C-alpha positions in Angstrom: 41.8 -182.1 -24.0 41.0 -184.8 -26.6 41.1 -183.7 -30.2 38.7 -185.3 -32.5 40.1 -187.3 -35.5 37.9 -187.7 -38.5 37.5 -191.2 -40.0 37.6 -191.1 -43.9 34.0 -190.9 -45.2 32.4 -190.4 -48.7 30.3 -187.3 -49.0 29.8 -187.3 -52.5 27.0 -190.0 -52.7 24.3 -189.0 -49.9 22.2 -191.8 -50.9 24.6 -194.0 -48.9 24.2 -192.0 -45.9 21.8 -192.4 -43.0 19.5 -189.4 -43.2 17.7 -190.3 -40.0 19.0 -187.6 -37.8 16.5 -186.1 -35.4 15.8 -182.4 -34.9 16.8 -183.0 -31.5 20.3 -184.2 -32.1 20.9 -181.6 -34.6 19.6 -178.8 -32.3 21.7 -180.4 -29.7 25.0 -180.4 -31.5 24.3 -176.7 -32.5 23.6 -175.8 -28.9 26.8 -177.5 -27.7 28.6 -175.4 -30.4 27.2 -172.1 -29.2 28.0 -173.1 -25.7 31.6 -174.1 -26.6 30.9 -177.4 -24.8 33.6 -179.4 -26.8 33.2 -182.6 -24.8 29.5 -182.9 -25.5 29.8 -181.8 -29.1 32.6 -184.5 -29.6 30.0 -187.2 -28.2 27.4 -185.9 -30.6 29.6 -186.0 -33.7 30.2 -189.6 -32.8 26.5 -190.1 -32.5 25.8 -188.5 -35.8 28.6 -190.4 -37.7 27.1 -191.7 -41.0 24.3 -189.2 -41.1 23.8 -186.9 -43.9 24.0 -184.0 -41.7 27.1 -185.4 -39.9 29.0 -182.4 -41.8 27.4 -179.9 -39.8 28.5 -181.3 -36.4 32.0 -181.8 -37.5 32.0 -178.4 -39.0 31.0 -176.9 -35.6 33.5 -178.9 -33.7 36.4 -177.5 -35.8 35.1 -174.0 -36.0 34.6 -173.8 -32.2 38.4 -174.7 -31.7 39.7 -172.9 -34.9 42.3 -171.0 -32.9 44.0 -174.3 -31.4 43.0 -177.3 -33.7 45.9 -178.9 -35.7 46.1 -177.7 -39.1 45.9 -181.4 -40.4 42.3 -181.6 -39.0 41.2 -178.5 -41.0 42.8 -179.8 -44.2 41.1 -183.2 -43.7 37.8 -181.6 -43.5 38.6 -179.4 -46.6 39.4 -182.4 -48.4 36.7 -184.7 -47.2 34.0 -182.2 -47.9 35.6 -180.4 -50.9 33.1 -178.4 -53.0 30.6 -178.1 -50.2 29.1 -174.9 -48.6 30.7 -175.8 -45.2 34.2 -176.5 -46.6 33.9 -173.0 -48.0 32.7 -171.5 -44.8 35.5 -173.4 -42.8 38.3 -172.2 -45.3 36.9 -168.6 -44.5 37.1 -169.3 -40.8 40.6 -170.5 -41.3 41.9 -167.7 -43.3 40.5 -165.2 -40.8 42.5 -167.0 -38.1 45.5 -167.2 -40.2 45.2 -163.5 -41.1 45.0 -162.7 -37.2 48.3 -164.3 -36.6 49.8 -163.3 -39.7 50.6 -166.6 -41.2 50.7 -165.3 -44.8 52.3 -168.1 -46.5 49.6 -170.6 -45.5 47.0 -167.9 -46.0 48.1 -167.3 -49.6 48.3 -171.0 -50.4 44.7 -171.4 -49.2 43.2 -168.2 -50.6 42.7 -169.1 -54.2 40.2 -171.9 -53.3 38.0 -169.7 -51.4 34.7 -168.8 -53.2 32.8 -166.7 -50.8 34.9 -163.9 -49.4 34.1 -160.6 -47.5 35.8 -157.3 -46.6 37.7 -158.6 -43.7 39.1 -161.5 -45.8 40.0 -159.0 -48.6 42.0 -156.8 -46.2 44.0 -159.9 -45.0 44.7 -161.0 -48.6 45.9 -157.7 -49.7 48.4 -157.7 -46.6 49.4 -161.2 -47.4 50.2 -160.0 -51.0 52.1 -157.0 -49.8 54.1 -159.0 -47.3 55.0 -161.4 -50.2 56.4 -158.7 -52.4 53.4 -158.3 -54.5 54.0 -154.7 -55.7 50.3 -154.2 -57.0 48.7 -155.2 -53.8 48.5 -151.8 -51.9 47.3 -149.9 -55.1 44.4 -152.6 -55.6 43.5 -152.1 -52.1 43.0 -148.4 -52.2 39.1 -148.6 -53.1 38.5 -150.2 -49.7 39.4 -146.9 -48.2 36.8 -144.8 -49.7 33.8 -145.7 -47.8 31.7 -143.6 -45.2 31.0 -146.8 -43.3 33.0 -148.7 -40.7 35.3 -151.3 -42.0 36.5 -154.4 -40.1 39.3 -154.2 -37.7 41.4 -156.3 -40.1 41.6 -153.3 -42.4 43.3 -151.0 -40.0 46.7 -152.3 -40.6 46.1 -152.1 -44.3 45.1 -148.6 -44.1 48.2 -147.9 -42.0 50.3 -149.4 -44.8 48.5 -147.3 -47.5 49.0 -144.0 -45.4 52.6 -144.8 -44.9 53.2 -145.8 -48.5 51.6 -142.4 -49.8 48.6 -144.2 -51.2 46.2 -142.5 -48.9 47.0 -138.7 -48.5 45.6 -135.9 -46.3 43.2 -135.0 -49.2 42.0 -138.7 -49.1 41.5 -138.6 -45.5 39.3 -135.4 -46.1 37.6 -137.3 -48.8 36.6 -140.2 -46.6 35.8 -137.9 -43.8 33.1 -136.3 -46.2 31.9 -139.7 -46.8 31.4 -140.6 -43.2 29.5 -137.1 -43.0 27.1 -138.2 -45.6 26.5 -141.5 -43.8 26.3 -139.5 -40.5 29.0 -141.7 -39.0 30.2 -139.7 -36.1 32.5 -142.5 -34.9 34.2 -142.7 -38.2 34.5 -139.0 -38.4 36.1 -138.7 -35.2 38.6 -141.5 -36.0 39.5 -139.8 -39.2 39.8 -136.3 -37.7 42.3 -137.7 -35.4 44.7 -138.6 -38.3 44.8 -135.0 -39.5 47.1 -132.4 -38.3 45.6 -130.6 -35.1 45.9 -127.1 -36.6 43.7 -128.3 -39.5 41.2 -130.6 -37.8 38.5 -130.7 -35.1 38.3 -132.6 -31.7 35.8 -135.0 -30.8 34.0 -132.7 -28.5 33.4 -130.2 -31.0 32.0 -132.7 -33.2 29.5 -133.8 -30.5 28.5 -130.0 -30.0 27.7 -129.8 -33.5 25.8 -132.9 -33.7 23.8 -132.2 -30.6 22.6 -128.8 -32.0 23.7 -127.9 -35.3 21.7 -124.9 -35.9 23.0 -123.3 -32.7 26.5 -124.0 -33.6 26.2 -122.2 -36.9 24.2 -119.2 -35.3 26.4 -118.9 -32.2 29.7 -118.8 -34.1 30.9 -121.8 -32.3 32.8 -122.9 -35.3 35.8 -121.3 -36.8 35.9 -121.0 -40.7 39.7 -120.3 -40.9 40.6 -123.9 -40.9 39.4 -126.7 -43.1 38.3 -128.8 -40.0 36.0 -125.9 -39.0 34.5 -125.5 -42.4 33.9 -129.3 -42.4 32.1 -129.0 -39.1 30.1 -126.1 -40.5 29.1 -128.2 -43.7 28.1 -131.1 -41.4 26.0 -128.7 -39.3 24.3 -127.5 -42.4 23.7 -131.1 -43.6 22.3 -131.8 -40.3 19.8 -128.9 -40.4 18.9 -129.7 -43.8 17.9 -133.4 -43.1 15.1 -132.0 -40.9 14.5 -128.5 -42.3 15.4 -128.1 -46.0 14.4 -124.3 -46.0 16.4 -123.5 -43.0 19.3 -125.4 -44.3 19.1 -123.5 -47.5 18.7 -120.1 -45.6 21.6 -120.9 -43.6 23.9 -121.7 -46.6 22.8 -118.4 -48.3 23.8 -116.4 -45.0 27.2 -118.4 -44.8 28.3 -118.8 -48.4 30.8 -116.0 -47.9 32.6 -118.0 -45.3 33.2 -121.1 -47.6 35.1 -121.3 -50.8 33.4 -122.0 -54.0 34.1 -125.9 -53.8 32.7 -126.0 -50.3 29.6 -124.1 -51.3 28.8 -126.1 -54.4 29.2 -129.2 -52.5 26.7 -128.0 -49.8 24.2 -127.3 -52.5 24.6 -130.8 -53.9 23.9 -132.3 -50.5 20.8 -130.2 -50.1 19.6 -131.0 -53.6 19.9 -134.8 -52.9 17.7 -134.2 -49.7 15.2 -132.1 -51.8 15.1 -134.7 -54.5 14.3 -137.3 -52.1 11.5 -135.4 -50.5 10.0 -134.3 -54.1 10.8 -130.7 -53.4 10.5 -128.5 -56.6 13.7 -126.7 -55.7 15.7 -129.9 -56.1 16.7 -129.2 -59.7 17.7 -125.6 -59.0 19.8 -126.7 -56.1 21.5 -129.1 -58.2 22.1 -126.4 -60.7 23.8 -124.3 -58.0 26.1 -127.4 -57.1 27.7 -126.4 -60.4 30.8 -128.6 -61.3 31.1 -130.2 -58.0 31.4 -134.1 -58.5 28.1 -135.9 -57.8 28.1 -139.2 -56.2 26.2 -142.0 -57.8 23.3 -141.5 -55.6 23.1 -137.9 -56.2 23.2 -138.5 -59.9 20.3 -141.0 -59.7 18.2 -138.5 -57.5 18.9 -135.6 -60.0 17.6 -137.9 -62.8 14.5 -139.0 -60.6 13.8 -135.2 -60.0 14.0 -134.5 -63.6 11.7 -137.2 -64.7 9.2 -136.1 -62.1 9.4 -132.6 -63.6 9.2 -133.7 -67.1 12.5 -132.5 -67.7 13.9 -134.9 -70.2 17.0 -133.1 -71.3 18.3 -132.9 -67.6 17.3 -136.6 -67.1 19.3 -137.6 -70.1 22.4 -135.6 -69.0 22.3 -137.0 -65.4 22.1 -140.6 -66.6 24.9 -139.6 -69.2 26.9 -138.5 -66.2 26.7 -141.8 -64.3 29.5 -144.4 -64.5 29.4 -147.3 -67.0 28.2 -149.8 -64.3 25.4 -147.5 -63.1 24.4 -147.0 -66.7 24.1 -150.7 -67.3 21.5 -151.0 -64.8 18.0 -151.8 -66.4 16.5 -148.7 -64.5 18.8 -146.3 -66.2 19.1 -148.1 -69.6 15.2 -147.7 -69.8 15.0 -144.2 -68.6 17.8 -143.2 -70.9 15.9 -144.7 -73.6 12.7 -142.9 -72.6 14.6 -139.6 -72.6 16.0 -140.1 -75.9 12.5 -140.9 -77.3 10.9 -137.8 -75.8 13.9 -135.7 -77.3 13.0 -137.1 -80.6 15.9 -139.5 -80.9 13.7 -142.5 -81.7 16.4 -144.7 -83.4 18.9 -144.3 -80.5 16.1 -144.9 -78.0 15.1 -148.3 -79.9 18.7 -149.5 -79.9 18.4 -149.4 -76.0 14.8 -150.7 -75.8 15.3 -153.8 -78.1 17.8 -155.5 -75.8 16.1 -154.5 -72.5 12.7 -155.9 -73.9 14.3 -159.5 -73.8 14.5 -159.2 -70.0 11.4 -160.2 -67.8 11.4 -157.6 -65.1 9.4 -154.3 -64.6 11.6 -152.2 -67.0 12.0 -155.1 -69.4 8.4 -155.3 -69.8 7.9 -151.6 -70.3 10.5 -151.7 -73.1 8.9 -154.5 -74.8 5.6 -152.3 -74.8 7.6 -149.4 -76.2 8.7 -151.2 -79.3 5.5 -153.3 -79.9 5.0 -156.9 -80.1 7.8 -159.1 -80.0 8.3 -163.0 -79.4 6.8 -163.9 -76.2 9.6 -166.0 -74.3 7.2 -167.2 -71.8 5.1 -169.0 -74.4 7.9 -171.9 -74.4 8.5 -174.0 -71.4 11.1 -176.6 -70.6 9.8 -179.5 -68.7 12.4 -181.6 -67.3 12.2 -185.4 -67.1 11.6 -187.4 -63.8 15.4 -188.5 -64.3 16.5 -185.1 -64.4 14.7 -184.1 -61.1 15.7 -187.2 -59.3 19.5 -186.3 -60.5 19.1 -183.1 -58.7 18.0 -184.7 -55.7 21.1 -186.9 -55.5 23.3 -183.8 -55.4 24.9 -183.6 -52.0 24.0 -180.0 -51.2 20.4 -180.2 -52.5 19.9 -183.4 -50.6 21.4 -181.9 -47.3 19.0 -178.9 -48.0 15.9 -180.9 -48.4 16.8 -182.7 -45.2 17.3 -179.4 -43.3 14.0 -178.3 -44.8 12.2 -181.1 -43.5 13.8 -180.7 -40.0 12.5 -177.0 -40.1 16.1 -175.6 -40.2 15.2 -173.0 -42.9 18.0 -170.8 -42.5 20.8 -173.4 -43.1 18.5 -175.2 -45.7 18.3 -172.1 -47.7 22.0 -171.6 -47.8 22.7 -175.1 -48.7 20.3 -175.0 -51.5 21.5 -171.6 -52.9 25.1 -173.0 -52.8 23.9 -176.1 -54.6 22.4 -174.4 -57.6 25.5 -172.0 -58.2 26.6 -172.3 -61.8 24.0 -174.6 -63.1 22.8 -174.4 -66.6 19.1 -173.3 -67.4 17.9 -176.9 -67.8 19.4 -178.0 -64.5 18.0 -175.1 -62.6 14.6 -175.9 -63.9 15.0 -179.5 -62.8 16.2 -178.3 -59.4 13.1 -175.8 -59.2 11.0 -178.6 -60.1 12.3 -180.7 -57.3 11.7 -177.7 -54.7 8.1 -177.4 -56.0 7.5 -181.1 -55.6 8.8 -180.8 -52.1 6.4 -177.7 -51.5 9.5 -175.6 -51.1 8.1 -172.8 -53.2 10.5 -170.0 -52.2 13.4 -172.1 -53.5 11.5 -172.9 -56.7 11.1 -169.4 -57.4 14.6 -168.4 -56.5 15.9 -171.2 -58.8 13.7 -170.8 -61.7 14.3 -166.9 -61.6 18.0 -167.6 -62.4 17.5 -168.9 -65.8 19.0 -167.0 -68.6 17.6 -168.4 -72.0 15.5 -171.5 -71.1 12.6 -170.9 -69.0 9.7 -172.3 -67.2 7.5 -169.5 -66.0 5.0 -171.8 -64.3 7.7 -172.5 -61.8 9.0 -168.8 -61.7 5.3 -167.7 -61.0 4.2 -170.8 -59.2 0.6 -170.2 -57.7 0.2 -172.4 -54.5 -2.9 -172.3 -52.4 -4.8 -171.0 -55.5 -8.2 -172.0 -54.6 -7.9 -170.2 -51.1 -6.7 -167.1 -52.8 -9.2 -167.2 -55.7 -12.0 -167.5 -53.3 -10.8 -164.6 -51.2 -10.3 -162.3 -54.0 -13.5 -163.1 -55.8 -15.6 -162.3 -52.8 -14.2 -158.7 -52.4 -13.7 -158.1 -56.3 -9.9 -158.1 -56.3 -7.7 -159.1 -59.1 -6.3 -162.4 -58.3 -3.3 -161.9 -60.4 -2.3 -158.9 -58.3 -2.8 -160.6 -55.0 -0.4 -163.3 -56.3 2.0 -160.8 -57.4 2.1 -159.2 -54.1 2.0 -162.5 -52.0 5.1 -163.6 -54.2 7.1 -160.5 -53.1 5.9 -160.6 -49.7 6.6 -164.0 -48.4 7.7 -166.2 -51.5 4.6 -168.3 -50.2 6.6 -169.3 -46.9 3.4 -169.8 -44.5 5.4 -169.1 -41.6 7.4 -166.2 -42.9 8.1 -163.6 -40.4 9.8 -160.2 -41.3 12.4 -158.2 -39.0 9.5 -155.9 -38.1 6.9 -158.6 -37.1 4.7 -159.1 -40.1 3.6 -162.6 -40.7 2.4 -165.2 -43.0 1.7 -165.2 -46.6 0.6 -161.7 -46.8 3.0 -160.6 -44.3 0.5 -158.8 -41.9 1.6 -156.7 -39.0 0.0 -157.7 -35.6 -2.0 -154.4 -35.4 -3.4 -154.8 -38.9 -4.4 -158.3 -38.5 -6.2 -157.3 -35.1 -7.8 -154.4 -36.9 -9.1 -156.3 -39.8 -10.2 -159.3 -37.8 -12.5 -157.0 -35.8 -13.9 -155.5 -38.8 -14.7 -159.0 -40.2 -16.3 -159.8 -37.0 -13.9 -162.4 -35.6 -15.0 -163.3 -32.0 -11.9 -165.0 -30.7 -9.1 -163.8 -32.7 -5.6 -165.0 -31.7 -2.4 -163.4 -32.9 -1.2 -167.0 -33.8 -4.2 -167.5 -36.3 -2.4 -164.9 -38.7 -0.2 -167.8 -39.8 -3.1 -170.0 -40.9 -3.2 -170.0 -44.7 -7.1 -169.2 -44.8 -7.2 -166.6 -42.1 -4.0 -164.8 -43.4 -5.3 -164.6 -47.0 -8.7 -163.4 -45.8 -7.5 -160.7 -43.7 -4.6 -159.7 -46.1 -7.0 -159.4 -49.2 -9.5 -157.4 -47.1 -6.8 -155.0 -46.0 -5.5 -154.7 -49.6 -8.9 -154.0 -50.8 -9.4 -151.3 -48.2 -6.3 -149.7 -49.2 -7.0 -149.9 -52.8 -10.4 -148.3 -52.2 -8.9 -145.7 -49.9 -6.4 -144.6 -52.6 -9.1 -144.1 -55.4 -8.6 -147.7 -57.1 -5.0 -147.0 -58.1 -3.1 -150.3 -57.9 0.4 -148.7 -57.8 -0.6 -146.4 -55.0 -2.2 -149.2 -53.1 0.9 -151.5 -53.6 3.2 -148.7 -52.3 0.8 -148.2 -49.2 0.9 -152.1 -48.4 4.5 -151.8 -48.0 5.1 -148.4 -46.6 1.8 -147.2 -45.4 -1.1 -145.2 -46.8 0.1 -141.9 -45.6 3.5 -142.2 -47.2 2.0 -143.4 -50.4 -0.3 -140.4 -50.6 2.6 -138.0 -49.5 4.7 -139.2 -52.8 2.0 -138.3 -55.1 2.6 -134.9 -57.1 0.3 -132.1 -57.3 -0.5 -133.0 -60.9 -0.9 -136.7 -62.4 2.2 -138.6 -62.8 2.8 -141.6 -65.2 3.0 -144.4 -62.8 6.6 -145.4 -63.8 7.6 -141.9 -62.7 5.8 -142.2 -59.5 7.4 -145.6 -58.8 11.0 -144.5 -59.5 10.6 -141.5 -57.4 9.5 -143.7 -54.2 12.1 -142.5 -51.7 12.5 -145.8 -50.0 14.6 -148.2 -52.1 12.9 -151.3 -50.5 9.3 -150.0 -51.5 10.5 -148.8 -54.9 11.8 -152.2 -55.8 9.0 -153.7 -54.2 6.3 -152.0 -56.3 8.2 -152.7 -59.5 8.3 -156.5 -58.6 4.7 -156.7 -57.6 3.1 -155.0 -60.6 5.7 -157.2 -62.8 4.6 -160.3 -61.0 0.9 -159.3 -61.3 1.4 -159.1 -65.2 3.0 -162.6 -65.4 0.4 -164.2 -63.1 -2.4 -162.7 -65.4 -0.8 -164.3 -68.3 -0.6 -167.6 -66.5 -4.2 -167.4 -65.3 -5.3 -166.7 -69.1 -6.8 -163.3 -68.0 -7.9 -160.9 -70.7 -4.7 -159.2 -72.2 -3.6 -156.0 -70.2 -0.2 -154.5 -70.9 2.0 -153.6 -68.0 1.3 -149.8 -68.9 -2.3 -150.3 -68.7 -1.9 -152.2 -65.3 -0.1 -149.4 -63.6 -2.1 -146.5 -65.2 -1.4 -142.9 -64.0 -1.1 -141.7 -60.5 -3.4 -138.8 -59.9 -2.2 -135.5 -58.4 -3.1 -134.9 -54.7 
């Protein structure tokens, strides 16, 4: 078979390249790659020679032969396209192939140049270091073991090395088995059980029986408590019951607690407490208390803090946050709630020491922190405006130029990856110039992504860009809906990508589900509504704003409830209400779904910034989110 040899080409000056590639040629090359049709792909590489997107056809041609192609051709590509996204991707592909065939010298020589790694590559590089006599490699690799999720096959030999060198002990196997249990990862549980001595472990069949009917397994004494494996099966059964019926899970634990040791019992209470906190059960804090001194995971500490906030127990909230690790405490969420806890406990000076730096950040909790300490300089008031020369300079960067070409060819996935690669490491003024370039090309989601990355110099008109404003303004005005809130929601839903489609089928600027669109269209009297109409800008905005107003009215005019309902459904938003009024920030922080929790924070913060951009009457974020009534 012929091996394609690359001519030397410049890739640093895209202005010299012919950017006239057609969508058909690009797609044909990709199709040939996916079909592993090397002769056809070679012809297309020749046809695309000199084109700005030639790099893609060349990458595909090497990648499809990565296990057989001469090393010189891989190195030639890496040199020719040094610094590009696809050079880094090819280096990762090559390193994986080198790892598979255990060519550790070459692997170690190429590894330092890789920018984007993953777990599979990390496992290979620890093995390479170990083979090449790096005595620190295996110790550094240990954290990869401690997860309840499956790891790539490449990690198997590394884990064998950890076990044979005494760096993963039997206790560590039990530790990971519990992590797998918490993830409900039966396959991993079976694999780990097989690594343990038969007399202490359990069989795959025993695990399957417990998983199929955990309550029966506990009630009918199908489990022996004399071995650690038997007790772990019983704990797993308790957790399975508790996930569907907390009261039954707690009752079973009370009945069976004499069969467990203290450590097992407190562990079980900690797991039930986590489930209770996520379901807003009042028993959650008491069950966390019954967990005693059992070590709580980061997620358990977060939900213990949330349960305490919901109960108004500031002392427990503070203790829970103080129990978190440094990285977890550094998250804006827990810096804010630690400050609020301190303030509620009368430790105002300590609280303000946390509020002050947080107030200089522009997200949900940064805005709330700013309102806690009073007026400070408004960083949004200043705006950096790049010159045309600066914007055109961004266009001349190879990755951004390729990204724009891909965007015009409607290759959005590759375009986004190229763009994101191109803006890595940029200074604030460069980021703003790049964001302006994206905006001028009506690529609004990349304008937002890029301007969002600035640290000290900002352009909030790009960060909170408002395309299609006349359409949105008209639709919002007709039904007396806050335009800033609509834009805040739309920015989070679609980033103004008119053809955006979620993995559950939601479409358009306001990400309407097909059934919702049909329902609204019928209420609005559409005579011949078709599913494809939901991607028309005017139709999508009209249907979306109507539905948002409907949800708002249904939920008593509370925008936080309505925002949560728009994302997760009205029924869930109501279920998450407490029996008494809740500060809206506490309600939001206690939303069980991390996606919805993050969504509501961002939508409400977006609405604040859009209201300023639209020169609406001043309204603090506290005023905007208000109080969530009891149900």
